[in-house]
C-alpha positions in Angstrom: -51.2 -13.4 47.9 -48.8 -15.3 50.0 -45.3 -14.9 48.6 -42.5 -17.3 49.5 -38.9 -16.1 48.7 -35.6 -17.8 49.1 -32.6 -15.6 48.7 -28.9 -15.5 49.7 -28.4 -13.6 53.0 -26.5 -10.7 51.3 -29.5 -9.8 49.2 -32.2 -9.9 52.0 -32.0 -6.1 52.5 -32.7 -5.4 48.8 -35.7 -7.8 48.8 -37.1 -6.3 52.0 -36.8 -2.7 50.7 -38.6 -3.6 47.5 -41.4 -5.5 49.2 -41.8 -2.8 51.8 -42.5 -0.2 49.1 -45.2 -2.5 47.7 -47.0 -2.7 51.1 -46.1 -6.3 51.8 -46.3 -7.7 55.3 -43.5 -10.0 56.5 -45.1 -13.0 58.2 -42.1 -15.3 58.8 -38.3 -15.4 58.2 -36.0 -18.4 58.5 -32.2 -18.5 58.0 -30.6 -21.8 56.9 -27.0 -22.8 57.7 -26.2 -22.7 54.0 -26.6 -18.9 54.0 -30.1 -18.9 52.3 -32.9 -16.9 53.9 -36.5 -17.9 53.5 -39.1 -15.0 53.7 -42.8 -15.4 53.7 -44.9 -12.3 52.9 -48.5 -11.4 52.4 -49.3 -8.7 49.8 -51.9 -7.4 47.3 -51.9 -9.2 44.0 -51.6 -5.9 42.1 -48.3 -5.3 43.9 -46.8 -8.4 42.3 -46.9 -6.8 38.8 -43.3 -6.2 37.6 -41.8 -7.3 40.9 -40.2 -10.5 39.8 -37.9 -8.8 37.2 -36.9 -6.1 39.7 -36.0 -8.7 42.3 -34.0 -10.8 39.8 -32.0 -7.7 38.9 -31.5 -6.6 42.5 -30.4 -10.1 43.6 -28.3 -10.9 40.5 -30.6 -13.7 39.5 -30.2 -15.6 42.8 -33.8 -15.3 44.1 -36.4 -18.1 44.1 -39.9 -16.8 44.3 -43.4 -18.4 44.4 -46.8 -16.9 45.1 -50.2 -18.4 46.1 -53.6 -16.7 46.2 -54.9 -17.0 49.8 -58.1 -15.0 49.6 -59.7 -11.6 49.1 -59.6 -8.4 51.1 -61.0 -4.9 50.6 -58.8 -2.8 48.4 -56.2 -0.9 50.5 -54.5 2.4 49.8 -52.8 2.8 46.4 -49.2 1.8 45.9 -46.6 4.5 46.2 -45.1 5.5 42.8 -41.4 6.1 43.1 -40.6 6.7 39.5 -39.7 10.0 37.8 -41.9 11.9 35.3 -42.2 10.7 31.7 -41.1 12.1 28.3 -44.2 12.7 26.1 -44.2 13.0 22.4 -45.1 16.6 21.4 -46.5 15.7 17.9 -47.4 12.8 15.6 -44.8 11.6 13.1 -41.8 9.3 12.7 -38.9 9.4 15.1 -35.5 10.6 13.9 -32.1 9.7 15.2 -31.2 13.4 15.6 -34.3 14.0 17.8 -33.8 10.8 19.8 -30.2 11.8 20.6 -31.6 15.0 22.2 -34.2 13.0 24.1 -31.5 10.7 25.5 -30.0 13.8 27.2 -33.2 14.2 29.1 -33.8 10.6 30.1 -34.3 7.0 29.1 -36.0 6.3 25.7 -38.7 3.7 25.0 -38.8 4.1 21.2 -36.2 3.7 18.5 -35.5 5.5 15.2 -38.1 5.4 12.4 -41.0 4.5 14.7 -44.4 6.1 14.3 -45.5 8.0 17.4 -48.4 10.3 18.2 -49.0 13.3 20.4 -49.5 12.2 24.0 -47.6 9.0 23.7 -45.0 8.2 26.4 -41.7 7.8 24.7 -39.3 7.7 27.7 -38.6 8.3 31.4 -37.5 11.8 32.5 -34.5 12.3 34.8 -36.6 14.7 36.8 -39.9 14.3 38.7 -42.1 16.2 36.3 -43.5 15.1 32.9 -41.8 16.8 29.9 -43.1 17.1 26.3 -40.5 16.6 23.7 -40.3 16.5 19.9 -38.8 13.2 18.7 -39.7 13.7 15.1 -37.5 16.7 14.4 -35.0 16.3 11.6 -31.6 18.0 11.5 -31.6 21.0 9.2 -28.7 21.1 6.7 -27.2 24.6 6.5 -24.8 24.0 3.5 -23.4 21.3 1.2 -20.6 20.4 3.6 -23.1 19.5 6.3 -24.5 16.6 4.4 -21.2 14.8 4.0 -19.9 15.6 7.6 -23.2 14.6 9.2 -21.9 11.3 10.8 -23.9 8.3 12.0 -25.8 9.1 15.2 -25.0 6.6 18.0 -28.1 5.8 20.0 -28.6 3.8 23.2 -31.1 0.9 22.4 -34.6 1.7 23.7 -36.0 0.0 26.8 -38.5 -2.7 25.8 -41.2 -3.4 28.4 -43.1 -6.7 28.8 -46.9 -6.5 29.4 -46.4 -7.0 33.1 -43.8 -4.3 33.3 -46.1 -1.8 31.4 -48.9 -2.5 33.9 -46.5 -1.9 36.8 -45.2 1.3 35.2 -48.4 3.3 34.4 -49.9 5.8 36.8 -53.5 6.9 37.2 -53.4 9.4 34.4 -51.8 7.0 32.0 -53.0 4.1 29.8 -51.5 1.0 28.1 -52.4 0.5 24.5 -52.1 -3.1 23.4 -52.0 -4.1 19.7 -51.0 -7.4 18.0 -47.5 -6.0 17.3 -46.9 -3.3 19.9 -47.3 -2.2 23.5 -47.6 1.6 23.8 -47.8 3.8 26.9 -49.8 7.0 26.6 -51.5 9.7 28.7 -55.2 9.3 29.2 -55.7 12.8 27.8 -53.7 13.3 24.6 -54.2 17.0 24.3 -51.5 18.8 26.2 -53.6 21.9 27.0 -56.4 19.7 28.5 -53.8 17.8 30.5 -52.5 21.0 32.1 -56.1 22.1 33.0 -56.8 18.7 34.7 -53.8 19.3 37.0 
């Protein structure tokens, strides 16, 4: 693809860093007197997935981007994944606010309360490099009568909702995207945790 970008000069560095990670090649660069820089890149089509939203965020919505297919080439090396490991549901069930509050301490969640999940489903992004299995269906056990009245409302951060394009950009080689009429779910190719460990 040929990608043409117009961006204010102060955001050029952020754009070049993101496109460099996606194996894009800078072909031309022009600076206008109005402080807008025009960049022309060539890059693989698969590297465009999810890039537009990232660049809009990094440039505070000031970027103008267009792309044009210019031909076909042999597939090059895979794109470098820079994300952390994922949080994986330990068992099938319905998510609870109590369990999701514990999950938030370990990373960013992609599911909300009272959602059905299954073992092997990706329910969040870990703060560390490795994948982590976590139980998001665990209910809080009441120890006495006083607990039920003092058990306040759990405040949760709203889950991150991905678009189809963002999901395709997110998944790695050992992961799949499950598409249904109502939901997009991320999951591991191998749902059984023991078999997953053996494959590593």
